[in-house]
N, C-alpha and C positions, 0 to 999 in steps of 0.2 A: 504494500499500500504506500501511498505518497502522503506526505504531510501537506496540509493546506493551510494558508494563513487564517487566523481567527482572531477575533477581538476579545477572546477569553483569556484571562490571566491565570496562570498556575502558581500557586503558593505552595512551596514544599516545607513542611514542618517536620522537625526531627522526631523520630519515634523514641519515646521514653517508656521503658517498661519498669514499672515500679512494683517491687516485691510486696506481698501482703504485709500490712501493718508497718509500713516504712515510708520514707521520704526521699526523693532524688532532687537535687538542685541542678538545673541546667541553664547555662553552661556552668561547670563548677570552677572554671577559670574564665573570669570575665575581663576582657580587654577593653577598656573604655574607649579606645579608638573605634570600636564596633558598636558601641551603645552602652546604656546604662541599666538595662533590665535584666533581671534574673527571674526564672520561673521555678516555683516550688511545687513539684508534682508529688501528691500524697495518696496514699492508699490505707484506709482504715475502716472504721464503722460506718455502715450505711447512714446517710442523712445527718452526719455528725458535723459539729463545727470544731475546727482545730485552730488553736492560736499558735503561730510560729514566732518565737523570740529570736532575735539576732544579737550575738555576742562577739566582741573582738577577741584576739588570741589571749589577752589578759583577763578575759572573763568580764569585761565592761558591758553592760547592757547598752545596745545601740538603737533598738526599736523593735517593732513588732507588726505582724500582719495577720489577717484571719482568712481561713479557707473554709468553705462549705462543701462537704462531701456529697456526692449525689447518691441515688439509691443503690448503686453498686459498690459504694465506698470509696470511689475515686473523685479527686478534685485537685485544683491547682490555684496558686495565688501568684501574683507578680510583684516583685519589689524593685523600686527604682533606687540604685545604690547612690545617686546624686540627690535623693529627697526621701530618706528613710526616717520618718517621724521628725522631719525638719533637719536632719543631719546629713552630711555627705560622708560616705565611707571612703577613707583614704586607701592607698594600696596596702594589701596586707591579707592575712588569714582571718576568716570569720567562721562562726559556727551558727547553724540554723538548728533550733531546738523545738520540736513540736510539742505542744501541751494539749492533751485530751484527744478525744475521738478514736482512740485505739491505736493511734500512730506513735511508734516508739523510736528511740535512737536519736542521735544528733549527727548532723551532716556538715562536714567542712566544705567551705568554698573559698576561692581566692579572687581578689580584685586586683588588677594591675592598671598602671597609668595614673596620671594626675587627675584629681577631682575637678 
């Protein structure tokens, strides 16, 4: 078959498989030259609300976000590292800690580049 021009736009989203009762941060290494958004993909209890707290490497609380999980227990939240609860995250290592909703563990992520 031959490709024909179209006005449709194709958007490719990365496939993120999240194990049961856990969280994945994508990308886990954020280069500010490509943007400032991180996606927190969660898998936990159906229809639950999960608070995700962000801490720096020294354990200082940096901010929080909330995700509402759907009927299958999956959900996502986006954080902007240039505006997390009024703060900009500098280059470094951070931890995302889910609270509630059957989601367990803490997940590290890194931010690179100047705020």
